[in-house]
Structure formats: C-alpha cells, structure tokens
Rosetta silent file (secondary structure, phi, psi, omega in degrees, C-alpha in Angstrom):
SEQUENCE: WANQLARDNEQRKVWEEKSRNDWERFLTLRAKEVLPGGSMVLHIQSSMCDGSLSEGAAVTLQEAKCRMLRDAELTEDEAASIVIPEYMKSPVEILDPLYFGSNARFWSVEELEYVRIPCPFMEEFGERCKTGCNEPLIVDEIIEKQMRTLHAFMDSSLEHCGCKKETIKAFWAHVRAIVDTNPSSLSVDIMGTFIVLRRRVAAVHD
SCORE:     score description
SCORE:     0.000 S_00000001
   1 L     0.000  137.318  179.043   -0.111   -0.026    0.064 S_00000001
   2 H   -62.881  -19.439 -178.847    1.170    3.462   -0.815 S_00000001
   3 H   -70.705  -20.846 -175.391    0.406    4.355    2.885 S_00000001
   4 H   -83.518   -2.622  172.512    3.458    2.133    3.909 S_00000001
   5 L   -84.801  160.645  179.043    5.837    4.570    2.107 S_00000001
   6 L   -65.729  151.449 -178.153    7.404    7.585    3.913 S_00000001
   7 L   -55.051  -38.247 -174.846    5.297   10.787    3.970 S_00000001
   8 L   -94.309   12.484  175.988    7.841   12.525    1.780 S_00000001
   9 L   -66.231  128.687 -176.627    8.200    9.620   -0.790 S_00000001
  10 H   -61.769  -38.853  174.780    7.412   10.953   -4.273 S_00000001
  11 H   -54.733  -47.392  179.077    5.413    7.891   -5.137 S_00000001
  12 H   -54.855  -43.867 -176.965    3.315    8.223   -2.058 S_00000001
  13 H   -66.648  -25.029  177.587    2.578   11.816   -3.015 S_00000001
  14 H   -77.156  -41.061 -178.642    1.241   10.765   -6.434 S_00000001
  15 H   -66.860  -49.107 -177.847   -1.195    8.297   -4.743 S_00000001
  16 H   -53.634  -46.633  173.835   -2.087   11.006   -2.225 S_00000001
  17 H   -62.658  -44.217 -178.697   -2.871   13.442   -4.837 S_00000001
  18 H   -65.516  -35.927  177.858   -4.947   11.069   -6.982 S_00000001
  19 H   -62.368  -47.826 -179.516   -6.958   10.006   -3.902 S_00000001
  20 H   -55.689  -39.495 -173.977   -7.609   13.786   -3.114 S_00000001
  21 H   -76.889  -33.045  176.836   -8.793   14.400   -6.568 S_00000001
  22 H   -73.985  -31.117  179.940  -11.192   11.280   -6.761 S_00000001
  23 H   -71.980  -48.852  172.546  -12.648   12.376   -3.270 S_00000001
  24 H   -55.931  -34.343 -178.453  -13.199   15.848   -4.538 S_00000001
  25 H   -77.055  -32.379  175.085  -14.744   14.699   -7.741 S_00000001
  26 H   -63.429  -44.939 -179.582  -17.014   12.251   -5.700 S_00000001
  27 H   -62.967  -43.710 -174.087  -18.239   15.131   -3.562 S_00000001
  28 H   -63.523  -45.146 -177.261  -18.847   17.317   -6.553 S_00000001
  29 H   -66.938  -39.905 -179.308  -20.851   14.710   -8.443 S_00000001
  30 H   -67.535  -36.387 -171.144  -23.009   13.725   -5.256 S_00000001
  31 H   -64.219  -26.378  175.763  -23.654   17.387   -4.719 S_00000001
  32 L   -79.649  -10.186 -175.409  -25.545   17.366   -8.183 S_00000001
  33 L  -114.326  -34.886 -179.488  -27.696   14.449   -7.069 S_00000001
  34 L   -82.914  124.300  178.954  -28.495   15.186   -3.495 S_00000001
  35 L   -64.008  146.287  175.634  -31.248   17.763   -2.965 S_00000001
  36 L   -52.153  132.053 -173.928  -30.477   20.854   -0.891 S_00000001
  37 L    93.210  -12.974 -175.175  -31.201   19.928    2.804 S_00000001
  38 L   -80.789  163.907 -178.029  -30.586   16.242    1.999 S_00000001
  39 E  -115.366  160.242  176.814  -28.078   14.114    3.798 S_00000001
  40 E  -139.059  125.878  178.815  -25.289   11.712    2.783 S_00000001
  41 E  -113.765  124.659 -173.513  -23.850    9.101    5.109 S_00000001
  42 E  -128.774  145.698  168.680  -20.546    7.563    4.338 S_00000001
  43 E  -119.863  124.644 -174.759  -18.207    4.957    5.990 S_00000001
  44 E  -122.786  116.390  177.677  -14.700    5.461    4.584 S_00000001
  45 E   -65.722  130.774 -163.050  -11.921    2.977    5.381 S_00000001
  46 E  -129.890  171.703  170.435   -9.153    5.198    6.649 S_00000001
  47 L   -86.985  174.403  164.430   -5.649    5.412    7.717 S_00000001
  48 L   -65.587  166.038  178.302   -4.243    6.232   11.089 S_00000001
  49 L   -58.361  -27.464 -176.282   -3.985    9.970   11.797 S_00000001
  50 L   -92.679   13.075  172.779   -0.335   10.014   10.891 S_00000001
  51 L    93.171  -22.496 -176.338   -1.220    8.427    7.502 S_00000001
  52 L   -79.265  174.945 -177.146    0.022    4.800    8.383 S_00000001
  53 L   -97.269  147.883  174.255   -2.019    1.700    8.370 S_00000001
  54 L   -88.373  -19.808 -170.042   -3.517   -0.048   11.586 S_00000001
  55 L   -76.838  120.097  173.824   -3.773   -3.483   10.147 S_00000001
  56 H   -56.337  -37.126 -177.023   -1.243   -5.951   11.411 S_00000001
  57 H   -53.930  -36.223 -177.482   -1.741   -7.854    8.069 S_00000001
  58 H   -58.593  -45.886  178.265   -0.183   -4.852    6.096 S_00000001
  59 H   -61.648  -42.875 -178.450    3.102   -5.278    7.892 S_00000001
  60 H   -66.642  -43.043  175.239    3.204   -8.984    7.325 S_00000001
  61 H   -52.015  -51.995 -177.516    2.358   -8.575    3.676 S_00000001
  62 H   -65.849  -30.737 -178.953    5.068   -6.065    3.225 S_00000001
  63 H   -76.182  -36.619  169.051    7.634   -8.243    4.919 S_00000001
  64 H   -57.357  -38.724 -177.999    6.783  -11.138    2.523 S_00000001
  65 H   -71.908  -37.206  174.625    7.401   -8.846   -0.429 S_00000001
  66 H   -62.989  -41.306 -177.326   10.757   -7.784    1.248 S_00000001
  67 H   -68.104  -36.086 -173.930   11.776  -11.433    1.646 S_00000001
  68 H   -70.648  -37.976 -175.921   11.135  -12.133   -2.080 S_00000001
  69 H   -66.601  -44.322 -174.103   13.227   -9.112   -2.971 S_00000001
  70 H   -62.329  -48.261 -171.075   16.058  -10.328   -0.629 S_00000001
  71 L   -85.341    3.453  177.406   15.911  -13.887   -2.006 S_00000001
  72 L    63.581   34.389  170.679   15.833  -12.499   -5.662 S_00000001
  73 L   -83.160  -16.745 -178.524   12.324  -14.020   -6.261 S_00000001
  74 L  -137.502  140.044  176.488   11.408  -10.516   -7.445 S_00000001
  75 L   -87.372  173.858 -177.714   13.424   -7.860   -9.359 S_00000001
  76 H   -65.845  -48.720 -176.066   13.152   -4.163   -8.208 S_00000001
  77 H   -61.471  -40.881 -173.957   10.898   -3.422  -11.293 S_00000001
  78 H   -69.416  -41.636 -178.821    8.504   -6.262  -10.485 S_00000001
  79 H   -60.819  -33.960 -176.958    8.426   -5.216   -6.719 S_00000001
  80 H   -71.393  -24.576 -168.121    7.736   -1.666   -7.661 S_00000001
  81 H   -90.754  -22.312 -175.563    4.753   -2.788   -9.779 S_00000001
  82 L   -80.478   90.958 -178.835    3.239   -4.948   -7.075 S_00000001
  83 L  -129.929  151.256  164.380    0.654   -2.723   -5.371 S_00000001
  84 L   -94.532  120.251 -171.929   -2.738   -2.770   -3.813 S_00000001
  85 L   -66.967   55.876 -178.362   -4.752    0.007   -5.662 S_00000001
  86 L  -144.645  144.515  174.528   -6.051    1.759   -2.582 S_00000001
  87 L  -126.164  116.028 -179.395   -4.942    4.751   -0.611 S_00000001
  88 L   -85.978  121.204  179.376   -6.465    5.222    2.830 S_00000001
  89 L   -74.717  148.641  165.513   -7.151    8.701    3.750 S_00000001
  90 L   -80.999  165.468  174.266   -6.659   10.179    7.228 S_00000001
  91 H   -55.276  -42.160  177.556   -9.518   12.172    8.918 S_00000001
  92 H   -52.711  -50.524  178.203   -7.646   15.294    8.022 S_00000001
  93 H   -59.904  -37.231  178.376   -7.499   14.275    4.293 S_00000001
  94 H   -68.001  -40.418 -173.502  -11.204   13.447    4.330 S_00000001
  95 H   -78.555  -33.979 -169.979  -12.203   16.729    5.971 S_00000001
  96 H   -50.323  -50.396  171.520   -9.970   19.047    3.939 S_00000001
  97 H   -67.041   -8.980  178.889  -12.053   19.433    0.817 S_00000001
  98 H   -83.623  -21.701 -179.444  -15.119   19.873    3.001 S_00000001
  99 H  -117.156  -19.934  179.134  -13.675   23.051    4.397 S_00000001
 100 L  -134.363  132.923  178.757  -11.474   24.399    1.685 S_00000001
 101 L   101.218 -170.789 -173.660  -12.151   24.671   -2.011 S_00000001
 102 H   -63.036  -35.455 -176.786  -15.384   24.390   -4.097 S_00000001
 103 H   -66.491  -20.708  179.659  -16.959   21.514   -2.225 S_00000001
 104 H   -66.184  -18.831  177.071  -17.112   23.601    0.969 S_00000001
 105 H   -72.536  -25.626 -172.046  -19.967   25.554   -0.752 S_00000001
 106 L  -110.019  -22.579  178.459  -22.075   22.466   -1.082 S_00000001
 107 E  -123.451  150.511  169.061  -21.549   20.419    2.019 S_00000001
 108 E  -122.313  143.945  177.335  -21.590   20.860    5.839 S_00000001
 109 E   -87.750  121.356 -177.379  -20.225   18.221    8.157 S_00000001
 110 E  -101.083  -30.264  178.010  -22.932   17.300   10.603 S_00000001
 111 E  -158.459  149.616  175.378  -21.285   14.410   12.326 S_00000001
 112 E  -151.664  136.593  175.375  -18.128   12.462   12.277 S_00000001
 113 E  -132.307  129.402  176.518  -16.862    9.314   14.206 S_00000001
 114 E  -119.232  107.378 -166.424  -13.392    7.983   13.715 S_00000001
 115 E  -130.612  151.757  163.226  -13.017    4.469   15.186 S_00000001
 116 E   -84.382  127.227  170.621  -10.901    1.324   15.115 S_00000001
 117 L   -99.199  112.284 -172.683  -13.020   -1.579   13.911 S_00000001
 118 L   -55.945  150.348  177.551  -11.783   -4.740   15.731 S_00000001
 119 L   -73.555  132.257 -174.195  -10.628   -7.621   13.549 S_00000001
 120 H   -73.778  -26.873  179.095  -13.407  -10.100   13.413 S_00000001
 121 H   -73.196  -38.134  177.403  -10.966  -13.022   13.235 S_00000001
 122 H   -69.645  -36.005  176.507   -9.109  -11.982   16.289 S_00000001
 123 H   -68.427  -31.091  171.408  -12.233  -11.533   18.170 S_00000001
 124 H   -67.650  -47.897  176.502  -13.381  -15.082   17.208 S_00000001
 125 H   -43.693  -55.507 -173.474  -10.027  -16.270   18.176 S_00000001
 126 H   -68.663  -31.086 -177.551  -10.301  -14.886   21.687 S_00000001
 127 H   -70.326  -48.462 -169.997  -13.890  -16.100   22.182 S_00000001
 128 H   -70.590  -34.142 -177.265  -13.080  -19.649   21.140 S_00000001
 129 H   -69.564  -21.078 -176.251   -9.937  -19.913   23.217 S_00000001
 130 L   -75.916  -15.560 -174.009  -12.013  -19.031   26.346 S_00000001
 131 L   -80.968   -7.710 -175.183  -14.099  -22.227   25.698 S_00000001
 132 L    79.252   13.046  175.729  -11.103  -24.397   26.350 S_00000001
 133 L   -59.837  176.170  173.165  -10.937  -25.827   22.842 S_00000001
 134 L   -65.741  105.772 -173.002   -7.776  -27.265   21.277 S_00000001
 135 H   -61.071  -48.723 -177.379   -5.851  -24.032   20.917 S_00000001
 136 H   -61.952  -36.018  172.718   -3.444  -25.107   18.057 S_00000001
 137 H   -61.726  -41.136 -179.798   -6.587  -26.357   16.164 S_00000001
 138 H   -62.796  -43.686 -177.876   -8.284  -22.969   16.644 S_00000001
 139 H   -59.760  -45.283  179.862   -5.048  -21.143   15.534 S_00000001
 140 H   -55.071  -59.147  179.666   -4.962  -23.212   12.361 S_00000001
 141 H   -51.707  -49.477 -179.817   -8.646  -22.526   11.557 S_00000001
 142 H   -65.570  -46.451  176.369   -8.376  -18.844   12.223 S_00000001
 143 H   -52.811  -39.906  178.064   -5.265  -18.442   10.135 S_00000001
 144 H   -62.150  -41.130  177.375   -6.925  -20.273    7.348 S_00000001
 145 H   -60.682  -47.149 -171.462   -9.955  -17.809    7.416 S_00000001
 146 H   -66.870  -43.277  173.693   -7.619  -14.918    7.350 S_00000001
 147 H   -52.548  -49.811 -179.693   -5.602  -16.348    4.440 S_00000001
 148 H   -58.379  -47.320 -175.020   -8.849  -17.034    2.447 S_00000001
 149 H   -63.088  -49.652  174.763   -9.998  -13.333    3.034 S_00000001
 150 H   -48.791  -53.801  170.809   -6.604  -12.021    1.859 S_00000001
 151 H   -42.707  -54.953 -169.352   -6.746  -14.091   -1.158 S_00000001
 152 H   -56.659  -43.074 -167.054  -10.202  -12.948   -2.011 S_00000001
 153 H  -107.704   -1.401 -174.594   -9.432   -9.233   -2.189 S_00000001
 154 H  -107.832  -37.247 -169.528   -5.646   -9.388   -3.128 S_00000001
 155 H   -53.727  -50.075 -177.333   -5.297  -12.005   -5.829 S_00000001
 156 H   -58.834  -40.622 -178.478   -6.956  -10.057   -8.555 S_00000001
 157 H   -73.106  -39.730  175.830   -4.816   -7.071   -7.916 S_00000001
 158 H   -61.279  -35.839  175.609   -1.597   -9.136   -7.862 S_00000001
 159 H   -68.416  -39.152  175.137   -2.728  -10.689  -11.215 S_00000001
 160 H   -67.165  -24.569  176.709   -3.347   -7.218  -12.632 S_00000001
 161 L   -75.451   -8.949 -179.060    0.159   -6.218  -11.618 S_00000001
 162 L    96.728    8.255 -178.161    1.396   -8.895  -14.068 S_00000001
 163 L   -67.955  137.109  172.728    2.521  -11.381  -11.464 S_00000001
 164 L   -76.787  156.692 -170.455    2.910  -14.931  -12.630 S_00000001
 165 H   -59.831  -43.541 -175.773    0.929  -17.683  -10.883 S_00000001
 166 H   -70.735  -20.644  174.253    4.153  -19.131   -9.343 S_00000001
 167 H   -73.219  -43.390  171.729    5.160  -15.632   -8.141 S_00000001
 168 H   -59.758  -44.999  179.316    1.873  -15.235   -6.396 S_00000001
 169 H   -59.072  -42.530  172.676    2.028  -18.673   -5.006 S_00000001
 170 H   -56.041  -47.324  177.432    5.538  -17.885   -3.664 S_00000001
 171 H   -49.950  -52.398 -174.755    4.270  -14.709   -2.132 S_00000001
 172 H   -69.440  -29.254  177.485    1.554  -16.418   -0.219 S_00000001
 173 H   -66.954  -43.596  178.890    4.071  -19.134    0.936 S_00000001
 174 H   -63.745  -48.425  179.677    6.192  -16.420    2.445 S_00000001
 175 H   -50.139  -54.237 -168.323    3.132  -14.768    4.086 S_00000001
 176 H   -68.724  -30.350 -178.459    2.192  -18.201    5.710 S_00000001
 177 H   -69.747  -39.857 -177.630    5.834  -18.832    6.920 S_00000001
 178 H   -59.120  -52.979 -173.880    5.884  -15.361    8.472 S_00000001
 179 H   -63.680  -41.388  179.178    2.697  -15.893   10.248 S_00000001
 180 L    53.091 -106.235  176.850    3.578  -19.356   11.552 S_00000001
 181 L  -115.789   24.109 -166.523    1.287  -19.792   14.586 S_00000001
 182 L  -116.034   88.026 -179.310    0.548  -16.115   15.291 S_00000001
 183 H   -64.071  -27.654  176.550   -2.826  -14.968   13.877 S_00000001
 184 H   -54.433  -21.439  175.684   -2.339  -11.437   15.137 S_00000001
 185 H   -73.634   -7.102  172.686    0.157  -10.992   12.360 S_00000001
 186 H  -122.666   26.811 -178.824   -2.836  -11.090    9.958 S_00000001
 187 L   -66.881  152.895  177.207   -5.138   -9.036   11.892 S_00000001
 188 L  -125.288   48.835  177.785   -7.388   -6.654    9.983 S_00000001
 189 L   -87.076   94.367 -174.784   -8.424   -4.052   12.511 S_00000001
 190 L   -74.704  154.972  166.734   -9.157   -1.292   10.240 S_00000001
 191 E   -91.421  141.068  176.455   -9.807    2.439   10.965 S_00000001
 192 E  -126.621  141.966  172.107  -13.133    3.706    9.918 S_00000001
 193 E  -113.937  122.697  177.404  -14.417    7.198    9.399 S_00000001
 194 E  -108.494  127.871 -173.413  -18.224    7.607    9.673 S_00000001
 195 E  -145.918  131.860  174.142  -19.327   10.991    8.435 S_00000001
 196 E  -110.206  115.970  179.026  -22.629   12.543    7.909 S_00000001
 197 E  -108.703  138.092  176.682  -22.872   15.403    5.320 S_00000001
 198 E  -114.695  131.693  178.149  -25.759   17.665    4.627 S_00000001
 199 E   -63.708  118.911  178.307  -26.271   19.416    1.223 S_00000001
 200 L   -62.698  133.930 -176.898  -26.152   23.031    1.915 S_00000001
 201 L   -57.385  -42.943 -175.693  -29.513   24.879    0.982 S_00000001
 202 L  -123.637  123.627  172.747  -27.802   27.710   -0.868 S_00000001
 203 L  -123.300  159.496 -170.491  -24.787   27.275   -3.047 S_00000001
 204 L   -61.130  -38.507 -176.260  -23.180   29.680   -5.435 S_00000001
 205 L  -126.675   33.729  177.537  -24.257   27.904   -8.623 S_00000001
 206 L   -66.143    0.000    0.000  -27.125   25.688   -7.569 S_00000001
C-alpha cells in the first residue's frame, strides 16, 4: 500500500494527490444528485491519523514482499509494480475538501466518528480460546480464514500487476511462513471514518 511509504516519498505523493482528486470529484458529483437539505452518510476505510495503516496484516504482507526481493524472487521493477490500488485517507485528508475549495460551498459536516473496527478473526479467536478448545486447532482454523480473506481481495490485484502464478504462490508461501502460529500478524483491525454530510441549501451555482 502507498500508505506504507514515507510521507515525503514521491510515489506516495502521487497516490495521495490522486486520492484527493477522486474524493473531491465524488463530492462534486454527489452534490448534483442530493437535494439541498438532504443528507449523505458515508463509511470510509481510513488510515491512522499519521497516514500509516493500523492493520497488522499490512506489515506481514510487506515483509513477505521484502523477503522475495532479498531472495531474488522479485526484481526491483517487479516489486515496484506490485501494489494494492488503494490509498487510505486520514480524517484530515477526508475533511480538507469539505472546508477548503469548491466543495465547501455544497456540504456541511453534521457528524463524524473515527474509530478502530476490531478484527473479526481475532475476536473469534479470543472467544473460542475461552471455551477451552484445542488452541493449536483453533489457531490453524483462524489463520486459514484470514488467508482466504486476503486471497479474495488481493489475488486479482496481484494478477493485474502482471504477477505470474508461481510468483503469487511464492508470495503467499512467504506470508504463511511469517505468520507461523501467530494469527495477530494477519489481523485486519481497520480504521473507519463515519461521516454525515448535509447538502447546503444555498450554494453559488445551484
């Protein structure tokens, strides 16, 4: 993820700018559809306030990629092309176009809640461990669920990056080796911004 790059990294800045432009355009287009006085409620998967990611899984996936680079299973060019096409905005980045620029004329912020959404797999793990079940068996089941979820939303992006099937297979083998018996290393405790916007009654060119 671009969020894993340093804040002053030029590639990260490109992702940040594109994300901001997409968000501003989204707000502009919705302003043409929502009647004055109407509301729009959004849930936006977000970064931490400093722009980094909260998910433990992100660190593990990055480590797998670094190992492949180290072991010459990926070239520098291949590694640079392997990205998940998402940029997670911080609350500041979400609010910025709502207070500055053309969209400030169309929308008012009525409510905002910024919360960490607990990883459902880790919650399940904790609850099942309380029952006194076979913990190694539970660990294997939870990790399998986590791996299937990651495959579901990442494999298509990896294929789109031009990765060969054997490269993708090797990547997931590294991920599984890093995880070992620690499901917390694949946790997906994401940050969420819930925001209620109201369409202003009077705007300059309504």
